[in-house]
C-alpha positions as CSV (number, residue, x, y, z in Angstrom):
1,M,46.1,75.3,-138.7
2,I,42.4,75.8,-138.9
3,V,40.9,79.2,-138.1
4,A,37.1,79.4,-138.2
5,D,35.9,83.0,-138.4
6,A,32.6,84.1,-137.1
7,S,29.8,82.9,-139.4
8,A,26.2,81.8,-139.6
9,P,25.3,78.6,-137.7
10,R,27.2,75.7,-139.1
11,E,26.1,72.2,-140.1
12,L,27.8,69.1,-138.8
13,K,29.8,67.0,-141.1
14,T,27.5,64.4,-142.7
15,V,28.5,61.1,-144.2
16,H,26.3,59.0,-146.4
17,V,26.7,55.2,-146.0
18,A,24.9,53.0,-148.5
19,A,24.5,49.4,-147.8
20,D,22.5,46.3,-148.7
21,F,21.7,45.6,-145.1
22,V,21.9,48.0,-142.1
23,V,21.9,46.5,-138.6
24,V,21.1,48.8,-135.7
25,G,22.6,47.5,-132.5
26,G,26.0,45.8,-131.9
27,G,25.0,43.4,-129.2
28,L,25.7,39.7,-130.0
29,S,22.4,39.4,-131.9
30,G,23.2,42.3,-134.1
31,T,26.8,41.3,-134.5
32,C,25.9,37.8,-135.6
33,A,23.3,39.2,-138.1
34,A,25.9,41.5,-139.6
35,I,28.6,38.9,-139.8
36,A,26.3,36.3,-141.4
37,A,25.2,38.8,-144.1
38,A,28.7,40.1,-144.8
39,R,30.2,36.6,-145.1
40,A,27.6,35.9,-147.9
41,G,28.7,39.0,-149.8
42,L,26.2,41.7,-148.7
43,K,27.4,45.2,-148.1
44,V,26.6,45.6,-144.4
45,A,26.6,48.6,-142.0
46,L,26.6,47.8,-138.3
47,V,25.6,50.8,-136.0
48,Q,26.4,50.5,-132.3
49,D,25.6,53.3,-129.8
50,R,28.3,52.1,-127.4
51,P,32.2,52.0,-127.7
52,V,32.4,48.2,-127.7
53,L,30.4,45.4,-129.3
54,G,28.7,42.6,-127.4
55,G,26.0,44.4,-125.5
56,N,25.3,42.7,-122.2
57,A,28.2,40.3,-122.8
58,S,30.7,43.2,-123.2
59,S,33.0,44.5,-120.5
60,E,30.5,47.3,-119.9
61,V,28.0,44.9,-118.3
62,R,29.8,41.6,-118.0
63,L,27.0,39.1,-118.2
64,W,27.8,35.5,-119.2
65,I,26.5,34.2,-122.5
66,L,24.0,31.4,-122.1
67,G,21.1,29.8,-124.0
68,A,19.6,26.4,-124.3
69,T,22.2,24.7,-122.2
70,S,21.3,26.7,-119.1
71,H,24.6,26.2,-117.3
72,G,24.1,22.4,-117.9
73,G,21.3,22.5,-115.3
74,N,18.4,21.4,-117.3
75,N,17.6,18.2,-119.4
76,N,18.6,19.8,-122.7
77,R,21.4,17.5,-123.9
78,W,23.7,18.6,-126.7
79,A,21.8,21.8,-127.0
80,R,24.5,24.5,-127.2
81,E,23.9,26.9,-130.0
82,G,25.8,26.5,-133.3
83,G,26.9,28.9,-136.0
84,I,28.7,32.2,-135.3
85,I,28.0,32.3,-131.6
86,N,29.5,28.8,-131.2
87,E,32.6,30.0,-133.1
88,L,33.0,32.9,-130.7
89,L,32.5,30.8,-127.6
90,L,34.9,28.1,-128.6
91,E,37.6,30.7,-129.5
92,N,36.9,32.5,-126.2
93,Q,37.5,29.2,-124.4
94,F,41.0,29.0,-126.0
95,R,42.0,32.7,-125.8
96,N,40.4,33.6,-122.6
97,P,40.4,30.6,-120.1
98,G,40.1,33.0,-117.2
99,G,36.8,34.5,-118.4
100,N,38.0,38.1,-118.7
101,P,35.3,40.2,-120.3
102,V,37.8,42.6,-121.7
103,I,39.4,39.8,-123.7
104,F,36.0,38.8,-125.0
105,D,35.6,42.4,-126.3
106,S,38.7,42.0,-128.4
107,L,37.5,38.7,-129.7
108,V,34.2,40.1,-131.0
109,Q,36.1,43.0,-132.5
110,D,38.4,40.5,-134.3
111,W,35.4,38.6,-135.7
112,V,33.8,41.8,-137.1
113,G,37.1,43.2,-138.3
114,R,37.7,40.1,-140.5
115,E,34.6,40.9,-142.7
116,K,35.7,43.2,-145.5
117,N,32.0,43.8,-146.5
118,L,31.2,45.1,-143.1
119,T,31.4,48.8,-142.0
120,L,31.3,49.3,-138.3
121,M,30.2,52.5,-136.6
122,V,30.6,52.6,-132.8
123,N,29.5,55.4,-130.4
124,T,26.8,56.1,-133.0
125,Q,23.2,56.6,-132.0
126,V,20.3,56.3,-134.3
127,F,17.8,59.1,-133.8
128,H,15.6,59.4,-136.9
129,A,14.1,57.1,-139.5
130,V,12.5,57.9,-142.9
131,T,9.7,55.4,-143.6
132,E,7.8,55.5,-146.9
133,A,5.2,53.0,-148.3
134,N,5.8,50.7,-145.3
135,R,9.6,50.5,-145.9
136,V,12.5,52.1,-144.0
137,R,14.3,54.2,-146.6
138,E,17.0,55.7,-144.5
139,I,18.1,56.3,-140.9
140,H,20.1,59.1,-139.3
141,A,22.6,58.7,-136.6
142,F,25.2,60.8,-134.7
143,N,28.6,59.9,-133.4
144,S,29.6,62.1,-130.4
145,Q,33.2,61.1,-130.6
146,N,33.9,62.3,-134.2
147,S,31.1,64.9,-134.3
148,T,29.7,63.3,-137.5
149,M,26.2,62.8,-138.7
150,Y,25.5,59.6,-140.7
151,R,22.8,59.1,-143.2
152,L,22.4,55.4,-143.8
153,T,20.4,53.9,-146.7
154,G,19.8,50.3,-147.4
155,D,17.5,47.7,-149.0
156,F,16.9,46.0,-145.7
157,F,17.3,47.0,-142.0
158,A,17.5,45.0,-138.7
159,D,16.6,46.4,-135.3
160,S,18.9,44.7,-132.9
161,S,19.1,47.6,-130.5
162,G,17.4,46.0,-127.5
163,D,15.1,48.9,-126.8
164,G,13.8,48.9,-130.4
165,I,14.8,52.4,-131.4
166,L,14.2,51.6,-135.1
167,V,11.0,49.7,-134.4
168,H,9.7,52.8,-132.7
169,L,11.0,55.4,-135.2
170,S,9.9,53.5,-138.2
171,G,6.3,53.0,-137.1
172,A,6.6,49.2,-136.6
173,A,4.1,47.5,-134.4
174,Y,5.4,46.6,-131.0
175,R,4.4,45.6,-127.4
176,M,5.7,46.5,-124.0
177,G,4.6,44.8,-120.8
178,A,2.7,41.6,-120.1
179,E,-0.3,40.2,-121.9
180,K,-3.3,39.0,-120.0
181,A,-3.4,35.2,-119.6
182,E,-6.5,34.9,-121.9
183,E,-4.9,36.5,-125.0
184,F,-2.6,33.5,-125.7
185,D,-3.9,31.0,-123.2
186,E,-0.8,31.6,-121.0
187,P,-1.4,30.5,-117.4
188,M,2.1,31.9,-116.5
189,A,1.1,35.5,-117.4
190,P,1.9,37.6,-114.4
191,G,-0.6,39.7,-112.5
192,N,0.1,43.2,-111.2
193,N,1.4,41.9,-107.9
194,Y,4.3,40.3,-109.8
195,G,4.7,43.0,-112.4
196,E,4.7,43.3,-116.2
197,L,8.4,44.1,-116.9
198,L,11.8,42.6,-115.9
199,G,14.1,45.1,-114.3
200,H,17.8,46.1,-114.9
201,S,20.8,44.7,-113.1
202,M,24.2,46.2,-112.3
203,Y,27.3,44.1,-111.3
204,F,30.5,44.7,-109.4
205,Y,33.9,42.9,-109.2
206,T,36.2,42.6,-106.2
207,K,39.9,41.8,-105.9
208,D,41.9,40.4,-103.1
209,V,44.8,42.8,-102.7
210,G,46.7,40.8,-100.1
211,H,46.3,43.3,-97.2
212,P,43.4,44.9,-95.3
213,V,41.8,47.8,-97.2
214,D,39.2,50.2,-95.9
215,Y,36.1,51.3,-97.7
216,V,34.3,54.7,-97.3
217,A,31.0,54.7,-99.0
218,P,29.7,57.6,-101.1
219,D,26.9,59.7,-99.6
220,F,24.4,58.3,-102.1
221,A,25.0,54.7,-101.1
222,L,22.0,52.8,-99.8
223,K,21.7,52.8,-96.0
224,D,20.3,50.0,-93.8
225,V,20.7,47.2,-96.3
226,P,19.3,44.4,-94.0
227,S,16.0,46.3,-93.6
228,L,15.5,47.3,-97.2
229,I,16.8,44.2,-99.1
230,P,15.1,41.1,-97.9
231,R,17.6,38.9,-99.7
232,Y,20.6,40.4,-98.0
233,R,21.5,37.1,-96.3
234,R,22.3,35.7,-99.8
235,F,25.4,38.0,-100.1
236,R,28.7,36.1,-100.2
237,T,32.2,37.6,-100.5
238,T,33.0,34.8,-102.9
239,E,30.3,36.0,-105.4
240,Q,30.8,38.9,-107.8
241,G,29.8,40.0,-111.3
242,C,26.8,38.3,-112.8
243,S,26.6,35.8,-110.1
244,L,24.7,38.7,-108.4
245,W,22.2,38.8,-111.3
246,W,19.5,39.2,-108.7
247,I,20.6,42.7,-107.8
248,E,17.8,43.9,-110.0
249,W,15.4,46.8,-109.9
250,G,13.1,48.9,-112.2
251,G,10.4,46.5,-113.3
252,R,7.7,48.9,-112.1
253,L,9.1,51.8,-114.2
254,D,9.3,52.6,-117.9
255,T,12.5,50.6,-118.6
256,I,13.3,52.8,-121.6
257,H,12.6,56.4,-120.7
258,Q,13.3,55.9,-117.0
259,S,16.5,53.9,-117.5
260,E,18.7,56.6,-116.0
261,E,16.6,56.7,-112.9
262,I,16.9,52.9,-112.7
263,K,20.7,53.1,-113.1
264,G,20.9,55.7,-110.3
265,E,19.0,53.4,-107.9
266,L,21.1,50.4,-108.9
267,Q,24.3,52.4,-108.1
268,K,22.9,53.2,-104.7
269,I,22.2,49.6,-104.1
270,V,25.6,48.3,-105.3
271,Y,27.6,50.8,-103.3
272,G,25.3,50.2,-100.3
273,V,25.7,46.5,-100.5
274,W,29.5,46.8,-100.7
275,N,29.5,49.1,-97.7
276,Y,27.5,46.6,-95.8
277,I,29.9,43.8,-96.8
278,K,32.9,45.8,-95.8
279,N,31.8,47.6,-92.8
280,S,28.9,45.6,-91.1
281,G,31.3,43.2,-89.4
282,E,29.3,40.3,-90.8
283,F,31.9,39.4,-93.4
284,P,35.4,39.2,-91.8
285,D,36.7,37.4,-94.9
286,A,36.2,40.7,-96.9
287,A,39.0,42.5,-95.1
288,N,41.5,42.2,-98.0
289,L,38.9,42.7,-100.7
290,A,38.9,45.9,-102.7
291,L,36.1,47.1,-105.0
292,E,37.8,46.7,-108.4
293,W,34.9,47.5,-110.9
294,V,31.3,48.7,-110.9
295,G,29.2,48.7,-114.0
296,T,28.2,52.2,-115.3
297,I,25.6,50.8,-117.8
298,P,23.0,48.5,-116.3
299,G,22.2,45.2,-118.0
300,K,18.7,45.6,-119.4
301,R,16.3,42.6,-119.6
302,E,13.1,43.9,-121.2
303,S,11.5,46.8,-122.9
304,R,9.8,46.8,-126.4
305,R,9.0,43.6,-128.2
306,A,8.2,43.8,-131.9
307,E,5.2,42.2,-133.5
308,G,5.9,39.8,-136.3
309,D,3.6,37.6,-138.4
310,Y,3.7,35.2,-135.4
311,I,4.0,35.9,-131.7
312,L,5.7,33.1,-129.8
313,R,3.9,32.0,-126.7
314,Q,4.0,29.8,-123.6
315,K,2.7,26.6,-125.3
316,D,5.2,26.8,-128.1
317,I,7.9,26.5,-125.5
318,I,6.4,24.1,-123.0
319,E,4.8,21.8,-125.5
320,Q,7.7,22.1,-128.0
321,I,5.3,22.9,-130.8
322,E,6.9,22.4,-134.3
323,H,6.5,25.1,-137.0
324,D,7.3,24.6,-140.6
325,D,9.5,27.8,-140.4
326,D,11.5,26.9,-137.3
327,V,15.0,28.1,-138.0
328,C,16.5,28.4,-134.5
329,H,16.1,26.8,-131.2
330,G,15.7,27.9,-127.6
331,G,15.9,26.1,-124.3
332,W,16.4,28.5,-121.5
333,S,13.7,28.2,-118.9
334,I,10.7,30.6,-118.9
335,D,12.5,32.9,-116.5
336,L,10.3,35.7,-115.1
337,H,11.4,38.1,-112.4
338,P,9.4,40.0,-109.9
339,A,9.2,43.7,-110.8
340,D,10.2,44.9,-107.4
341,G,13.6,43.3,-107.7
342,V,15.8,43.4,-104.6
343,Y,13.3,45.4,-102.7
344,G,10.6,42.8,-102.9
345,D,9.8,39.8,-100.8
346,E,9.7,37.4,-103.7
347,E,12.6,35.2,-104.8
348,G,14.8,36.7,-107.5
349,C,13.2,34.7,-110.3
350,N,10.5,32.1,-111.2
351,Q,11.9,29.6,-113.6
352,Y,10.1,26.8,-115.3
353,H,11.7,24.5,-117.9
354,A,10.4,22.5,-120.8
355,K,11.3,18.9,-121.2
356,G,13.6,19.7,-124.1
357,V,14.4,22.4,-126.6
358,Y,11.9,24.2,-128.8
359,G,11.9,25.8,-132.3
360,I,11.7,29.5,-133.0
361,P,9.8,30.3,-136.2
362,F,11.1,32.8,-138.8
363,R,7.7,34.6,-138.7
364,S,8.7,36.0,-135.4
365,M,11.9,37.6,-136.8
366,Y,10.5,40.5,-138.9
367,S,8.0,43.3,-138.6
368,R,4.4,42.5,-139.5
369,N,3.9,46.0,-141.0
370,I,7.3,47.3,-142.1
371,D,8.2,45.3,-145.2
372,N,12.0,45.5,-145.0
373,L,12.6,45.4,-141.3
374,F,14.0,42.4,-139.4
375,T,13.8,42.3,-135.6
376,N,15.9,40.2,-133.3
377,G,17.5,40.0,-129.9
378,R,15.1,41.2,-127.2
379,L,12.8,42.4,-130.0
380,L,11.8,38.9,-131.1
381,S,8.1,38.7,-131.7
382,A,7.1,36.9,-128.4
383,S,4.7,37.3,-125.6
384,H,6.0,38.5,-122.3
385,V,6.0,34.9,-121.0
386,A,7.8,33.4,-124.0
387,F,10.2,36.3,-123.9
388,G,11.2,35.0,-120.5
389,S,13.0,32.2,-122.3
390,T,14.0,33.7,-125.7
391,R,15.7,36.8,-124.3
392,V,19.0,35.2,-123.4
393,M,22.0,36.1,-125.5
394,A,23.0,32.8,-127.1
395,T,19.5,32.2,-128.3
396,S,19.3,35.8,-129.6
397,S,22.6,35.3,-131.4
398,T,21.2,32.4,-133.4
399,V,18.2,34.5,-134.4
400,G,20.7,37.2,-135.5
401,Q,22.4,34.7,-137.8
402,A,19.1,33.6,-139.1
403,I,18.0,37.1,-140.1
404,G,21.4,38.0,-141.5
405,T,21.2,34.9,-143.7
406,A,17.6,35.7,-144.6
407,A,18.6,39.3,-145.6
408,V,21.0,37.7,-148.2
409,L,18.1,35.7,-149.7
410,C,15.9,38.8,-149.8
411,V,18.5,40.7,-151.8
412,R,19.2,37.8,-154.0
413,H,15.6,37.1,-154.8
414,H,14.3,40.7,-154.6
415,C,11.7,39.7,-152.0
416,R,10.4,40.8,-148.6
417,P,11.3,38.9,-145.4
418,R,7.7,37.6,-145.3
419,D,8.3,35.9,-148.7
420,I,11.0,33.8,-147.2
421,T,8.3,31.7,-145.5
422,K,7.4,30.3,-148.9
423,P,8.5,26.6,-149.2
424,L,11.3,27.0,-151.7
425,L,12.8,30.0,-150.0
426,M,12.4,28.5,-146.6
427,A,14.2,25.4,-147.8
428,E,17.0,27.6,-149.1
429,L,17.2,29.4,-145.8
430,K,17.4,26.2,-143.7
431,R,20.0,24.7,-146.1
432,T,22.2,27.8,-146.0
433,L,22.0,28.1,-142.2
434,S,22.8,24.4,-141.7
435,A,25.7,24.6,-144.1
436,A,27.2,27.3,-141.8
437,G,27.0,25.0,-138.7
438,H,23.9,26.7,-137.4
439,Y,21.4,24.2,-135.9
440,V,17.9,24.1,-137.6
441,P,15.5,21.9,-135.6
442,H,13.8,18.9,-137.2
443,Y,15.9,19.2,-140.3
444,D,18.2,16.9,-142.1
445,A,21.2,19.2,-142.5
446,L,23.0,17.1,-145.0
447,A,20.5,15.7,-147.5
448,D,19.6,18.9,-149.4
449,G,22.0,20.2,-152.0
450,N,25.0,18.2,-150.8
451,K,27.1,16.6,-153.5
452,A,28.7,14.4,-150.9
453,C,25.5,12.4,-151.1
454,E,26.4,11.4,-154.7
455,A,29.7,9.8,-153.6
456,E,30.5,6.3,-152.6
457,I,32.0,6.7,-149.2
458,S,34.5,4.3,-147.6
459,V,36.2,4.7,-144.3
460,S,39.4,3.2,-142.8
461,S,37.3,1.9,-139.8
462,A,34.2,2.5,-137.8
463,L,33.8,2.2,-134.1
464,S,31.6,-0.7,-133.0
465,L,31.0,0.2,-129.4
466,T,31.0,-2.8,-127.1
467,G,32.1,-1.1,-123.9
468,L,34.0,1.6,-122.0
469,A,37.1,0.6,-120.0
470,H,37.0,0.8,-116.3
471,D,39.9,3.2,-115.9
472,G,38.2,6.2,-114.3
473,G,37.9,5.2,-110.7
474,W,34.7,4.8,-108.7
475,K,31.7,7.0,-108.0
476,R,29.7,6.6,-104.8
477,L,25.9,6.6,-105.5
478,T,25.0,9.3,-103.1
479,V,22.5,10.3,-105.8
480,S,21.2,8.3,-108.7
481,Y,23.6,8.2,-111.7
482,A,22.7,7.2,-115.3
483,Q,24.4,6.4,-118.5
484,L,22.8,7.6,-121.8
485,L,23.3,4.9,-124.4
486,P,22.0,4.9,-128.0
487,G,19.1,2.6,-128.0
488,R,19.0,-0.3,-130.5
489,T,15.8,-1.2,-132.4
490,D,17.1,-4.5,-133.9
491,R,18.0,-6.5,-130.9
492,D,18.2,-7.0,-127.1
493,N,21.5,-6.7,-125.3
494,V,23.2,-7.0,-121.9
495,I,25.8,-4.7,-120.4
496,H,28.1,-5.7,-117.5
497,V,29.0,-2.9,-115.1
498,P,31.6,-3.0,-112.3
499,V,30.3,-2.1,-108.9
500,K,31.7,-2.1,-105.4
501,A,29.6,-2.6,-102.2
502,E,30.6,-1.8,-98.7
503,T,28.1,-4.3,-97.4
504,A,25.5,-6.7,-98.7
505,T,22.8,-4.6,-100.2
506,T,20.4,-4.3,-103.2
507,L,21.1,-2.0,-106.1
508,T,18.1,-0.9,-108.1
509,V,18.6,-0.2,-111.9
510,E,15.9,1.5,-113.9
511,L,15.7,1.6,-117.7
512,R,14.1,4.8,-118.9
513,I,13.4,6.7,-122.1
514,S,11.8,10.1,-123.0
515,E,8.3,10.5,-124.3
516,K,9.6,12.4,-127.3
517,P,12.6,10.7,-129.0
518,E,14.4,14.0,-129.4
519,N,14.2,14.9,-125.7
520,H,16.4,13.8,-122.8
521,T,14.0,13.9,-119.9
522,P,13.7,10.2,-118.9
523,E,10.1,10.4,-117.6
524,V,9.1,6.9,-119.0
525,R,10.2,4.0,-116.9
526,L,10.4,0.8,-119.0
527,T,11.5,-1.6,-116.3
528,A,13.3,-1.8,-112.9
529,I,15.7,-4.5,-111.8
530,D,16.7,-5.2,-108.2
531,L,20.3,-6.6,-108.2
532,P,21.6,-8.2,-104.9
533,L,25.2,-7.3,-104.1
534,V,27.7,-8.9,-101.9
535,T,30.5,-7.1,-100.1
536,G,33.4,-6.0,-102.4
537,E,34.0,-5.6,-106.1
538,Q,31.8,-7.4,-108.5
539,T,30.1,-7.1,-111.9
540,V,26.3,-6.7,-112.5
541,A,24.5,-7.6,-115.6
542,V,21.9,-5.2,-116.9
543,P,19.6,-6.4,-119.8
544,L,18.9,-3.6,-122.3
545,P,15.5,-3.7,-124.0
546,R,14.9,-3.4,-127.7
547,L,13.4,0.0,-128.6
548,D,10.8,0.6,-131.3
549,R,12.4,3.8,-132.4
550,E,15.7,5.5,-132.4
551,Q,16.3,7.4,-129.2
552,Y,18.5,7.3,-126.1
553,L,18.1,4.8,-123.3
554,F,18.9,5.9,-119.7
555,V,20.5,3.2,-117.6
556,C,19.8,4.6,-114.2
557,F,21.6,3.3,-111.1
558,G,19.6,4.2,-108.1
559,E,20.8,6.1,-105.1
560,N,22.6,3.8,-102.6
561,P,25.5,5.3,-100.6
562,A,26.8,1.8,-99.8
563,V,27.6,1.3,-103.5
564,E,30.2,2.7,-105.9
565,I,30.0,2.3,-109.6
566,G,32.9,2.0,-112.0
567,L,33.7,4.9,-114.3
568,S,35.6,5.3,-117.5
569,S,37.9,8.1,-118.7
570,E,37.0,7.3,-122.3
571,Q,35.1,10.0,-124.2
572,V,33.0,9.0,-127.3
573,T,30.7,11.2,-129.4
574,G,27.1,11.0,-128.2
575,L,27.8,9.2,-124.9
576,L,27.1,11.0,-121.6
577,A,26.4,10.2,-118.0
578,V,24.1,12.3,-115.8
579,K,23.1,12.5,-112.2
580,K,19.7,12.9,-110.8
581,G,19.4,16.4,-109.3
582,G,19.4,20.1,-110.0
583,L,22.0,22.7,-110.3
584,D,22.1,25.5,-107.8
585,K,22.4,28.2,-110.5
586,V,19.5,26.9,-112.4
587,S,16.9,24.5,-111.0
588,T,18.0,24.4,-107.3
589,T,15.9,21.3,-106.7
590,A,16.1,17.7,-108.1
591,R,12.6,18.0,-109.5
592,Q,10.5,20.6,-111.2
593,E,7.1,20.6,-109.3
594,A,4.6,22.5,-111.4
595,P,1.7,24.1,-109.5
596,D,-1.7,23.1,-110.8
597,G,-3.0,25.2,-113.6
598,L,0.3,26.8,-114.5
599,G,0.6,25.1,-117.9
600,V,4.0,23.5,-117.3
601,H,5.2,20.0,-116.5
602,S,6.5,18.3,-113.4
603,F,9.6,16.1,-114.0
604,D,13.0,15.2,-112.6
605,F,16.2,16.8,-113.6
606,W,19.1,14.6,-114.8
607,V,22.1,16.8,-115.3
608,P,25.8,16.2,-116.3
609,E,28.8,17.0,-114.2
610,R,31.4,19.1,-115.9
611,R,34.8,17.7,-116.8
612,P,37.0,16.6,-115.2
613,N,34.4,15.2,-112.8
614,G,31.8,14.1,-115.3
615,R,32.7,10.6,-116.6
616,N,30.9,7.8,-118.4
617,I,30.0,4.6,-116.6
618,A,32.3,1.7,-117.4
619,F,30.7,-1.3,-119.1
620,A,31.2,-4.3,-121.3
621,A,28.3,-5.3,-123.7
622,D,27.5,-8.7,-125.1
623,A,26.9,-7.1,-128.5
624,P,27.7,-3.6,-129.8
625,V,25.4,-1.0,-128.3
626,H,26.0,1.3,-131.3
627,V,27.9,1.3,-134.6
628,F,29.3,4.8,-135.6
629,S,28.9,4.1,-139.3
630,A,29.9,6.2,-142.3
631,D,26.2,6.6,-143.2
632,N,26.0,9.4,-140.7
633,L,28.4,11.5,-142.7
634,V,25.7,12.4,-145.3
635,S,22.5,12.3,-143.3
636,G,20.9,13.6,-140.2
637,P,21.4,16.6,-137.9
638,L,24.9,17.8,-137.1
639,R,24.9,16.9,-133.4
640,P,23.6,14.1,-131.2
641,I,19.9,14.2,-130.7
642,A,18.0,10.9,-130.7
643,A,21.3,9.2,-131.6
644,P,25.0,10.2,-131.8
645,N,24.7,11.0,-135.6
646,A,28.4,10.6,-136.1
647,W,31.0,8.6,-137.8
648,V,33.7,7.6,-135.3
649,A,36.9,5.8,-136.2
650,D,37.9,2.7,-134.3
651,R,40.1,3.4,-131.3
652,T,42.9,1.4,-132.8
653,D,42.9,3.2,-136.2
654,A,46.3,4.8,-136.5
655,A,45.4,6.8,-139.6
656,P,41.7,7.5,-139.8
657,T,40.7,8.2,-143.4
658,V,37.5,9.0,-145.3
659,D,37.4,8.4,-149.1
660,L,34.7,9.8,-151.4
661,G,34.6,8.4,-154.9
662,F,32.4,9.9,-157.6
663,A,31.3,7.6,-160.4
664,K,30.4,10.8,-162.3
665,P,33.0,13.5,-161.5
666,V,31.6,16.7,-160.0
667,K,32.6,20.3,-159.8
668,A,32.3,22.0,-156.5
669,A,33.5,25.1,-154.7
670,R,33.6,24.2,-151.1
671,L,34.0,21.3,-148.6
672,S,32.7,21.6,-145.1
673,L,33.5,19.2,-142.3
674,Y,31.3,19.3,-139.2
675,L,33.1,18.4,-136.0
676,D,32.2,17.2,-132.5
677,C,32.7,20.3,-130.4
678,D,30.8,18.9,-127.4
679,Y,27.5,20.6,-127.8
680,D,26.5,19.6,-124.3
681,H,29.0,21.8,-122.6
682,P,27.9,25.3,-121.7
683,L,30.6,27.8,-122.6
684,E,29.9,30.7,-120.3
685,S,32.0,33.6,-121.6
686,V,33.0,35.1,-118.2
687,Q,33.6,33.9,-114.6
688,Y,33.7,30.2,-115.4
689,R,36.9,28.4,-115.9
690,H,36.4,25.5,-118.4
691,H,38.5,22.4,-118.1
692,D,39.4,22.2,-121.8
693,R,40.9,25.0,-123.7
694,V,40.2,23.0,-126.9
695,M,37.3,20.6,-127.1
696,P,38.7,17.1,-126.7
697,L,36.7,15.3,-129.5
698,L,37.5,17.9,-132.2
699,V,39.4,16.9,-135.3
700,H,42.6,18.9,-134.6
701,G,44.6,18.2,-137.8
702,G,44.8,16.4,-141.1
703,A,44.8,16.9,-144.8
704,V,42.4,17.1,-147.7
705,S,43.3,15.6,-151.1
706,V,41.4,15.9,-154.4
707,N,42.2,13.4,-157.2
708,G,45.2,12.2,-155.3
709,R,46.7,15.7,-154.7
710,V,46.8,17.4,-151.3
711,I,45.0,20.7,-151.5
712,A,44.8,21.7,-147.8
713,E,46.6,20.9,-144.6
714,I,44.7,21.2,-141.3
715,A,46.7,22.0,-138.1
716,D,45.8,23.2,-134.6
717,N,42.1,23.4,-135.4
718,R,39.8,24.6,-132.7
719,S,36.8,25.5,-134.9
720,P,33.5,23.6,-135.0
721,V,33.5,23.7,-138.8
722,I,36.4,23.2,-141.2
723,T,35.9,24.8,-144.6
724,V,38.2,24.1,-147.5
725,D,38.0,25.8,-150.9
726,L,37.9,23.3,-153.7
727,P,39.5,23.7,-157.2
728,E,36.5,25.0,-159.1
729,D,38.2,24.5,-162.5
730,E,38.7,20.8,-161.8
731,E,36.3,17.9,-161.9
732,I,36.5,15.8,-158.7
733,S,36.7,12.1,-159.1
734,S,38.0,11.3,-155.6
735,L,38.3,13.2,-152.4
736,T,40.2,11.9,-149.4
737,L,40.2,13.2,-145.8
738,R,43.1,12.2,-143.5
739,L,42.1,13.2,-139.9
740,A,43.7,13.3,-136.5
741,N,42.7,14.0,-132.9
742,A,45.6,15.5,-130.9
743,Q,44.2,14.6,-127.5
744,G,44.2,10.8,-127.9
745,H,40.5,10.3,-128.5
746,P,38.8,8.5,-131.5
747,V,38.4,10.7,-134.5
748,A,34.8,11.8,-134.9
749,L,33.0,13.5,-137.8
750,L,29.4,14.7,-137.7
751,G,28.9,15.3,-141.3
752,I,30.4,16.3,-144.7
753,R,29.0,18.8,-147.2
754,I,30.3,19.5,-150.7
755,E,28.7,22.3,-152.7
């Protein structure tokens, strides 16, 4: 029993936490930063002011996780983010096929809990920072649940808090609002009529309870929804959660200090909208629906943005400008929202896409004036316009992994974040990130520091692709449909494609490529062929041109509703079919028409259909269209870009095997295998149901042998990277991989690293 007698005023219990790296903010960007640093051996403290991790992706807000793939609705092929966020999304796909945000909470908690070097503090709010000589020395935080004060000291700090509490308290330079168009030559910079800040959103979930249920609105609920919300006709009883992202407000207010006021207005809107749906008589299909959940914390879009040594801007995104220190990639549209939100007459957003993904430079990931402060998430050093693209969670998560990895190098080399931009340290950062499965743009992920490059590699077989079987039915050409094929630079070729015509007609086939070989926007037409068809099934011959560089060729079959084209159920790494047209959730139209003077491009969208609907076009070729050779195992990026970049075993290979022989035996600590986890497929964390719980082209099982002795068995794999510890006390003369695909597809491997 504790009896506390009357006394002088008491102090709270105070705990000192010392770490190498202190991360403020437990959204996905901060979580990925903390995990990356802890995995590499740093002592990490992660401070989160909410009871769960995940930020806007958590069950408190329930926003889906997206990035460069943009729901699959843009031309960014094979663009899903790699590294830690990819691990989380692939595991969520397996554990949580229904897209339950509560299950995702538990998954993120699992990933953090695995790291023994990581100390997590939830419900803990940072309120004070001590900054001396342009360095953060310590921060103070309070946990309201255990009534404890924390004093956290560290060598390096990261502000991943969204609103930039540590940026503000430390004295770091930051911006809030929109720049004038002249500052960075940004024609998309908004004027006062559109507004300088993006507002908050609040979501709700409904449930069909199987019988009619009444709803009585609270007194504060918004009245007269049709008059006050111009977009009220967009309401559908079938939509809930973040599908209602456009229930947004607050862009005219201070999105930090007036956040509670914004929340209160959003609550009025949500309960008023639901009252309108239930009681207006306009939605009879809502009779059995009950209001199951309403967010109590709004999802924030924008507040402070830190200033780094470089401020990302519109041209970096639209023109895909390369920087020597690009360590992450983005690809979401420049997605700006009118500040008046649901009360305005404007559409809910104004999205403009680039023709492909863009790089994000490391110089945008640390403070320009606080020497030991990293900034990530919504605090990335970017203009308001560029922030419209970088702000999404999957992109922010990769920035988190980059700064967590950079913090390791700073501790190891006793240097500042700014020093990482020096060539040798930047090369080490890129190599370390790539080794972890993180995608670094314009970088050969396997050539640097990889002992597998010293080996003589032999494989049991290699797929020489001469066609895809016509076993997937037919697709009517109500819109144009195209097959992406790896272009050959050494010869011409001809493919033969099955088609079926209802009547005699002409089928137009166009051969297209992208201006930039790494892009997948087919804006360059090489040639067009008019093929006369007779009634019934037949085969058409399409000549394929020789290309002068490695990149994808689009074989585009023009819209003709009288014609069906043969499809294949076969799935092969780096092969994909796309249809001409937009996606309702993203582009809404088949073409991006850019207004004059806006600084963006006009182009057509060619987007994939999701499995099980999306299938390749069947064909037979006179010569191989591509050979998936073993050379790809030790060179190139770890995903398809301008080519598949993969070794694939032949379909008939019953025991796919890779042998590495070392003329001079080597010692190594780790083997990493990089797998095809279908980087083209968006893996929204909530609401969507994905066709595959485990990606079909992954290596699912096998074994690793060193010097003829099995050292590891692989079973039931669903991870994008398989890592095996090697016997460090033994010189390796030979290493053998025996690999298997459990879903009946050819075994594929994007790369091997030994270090």
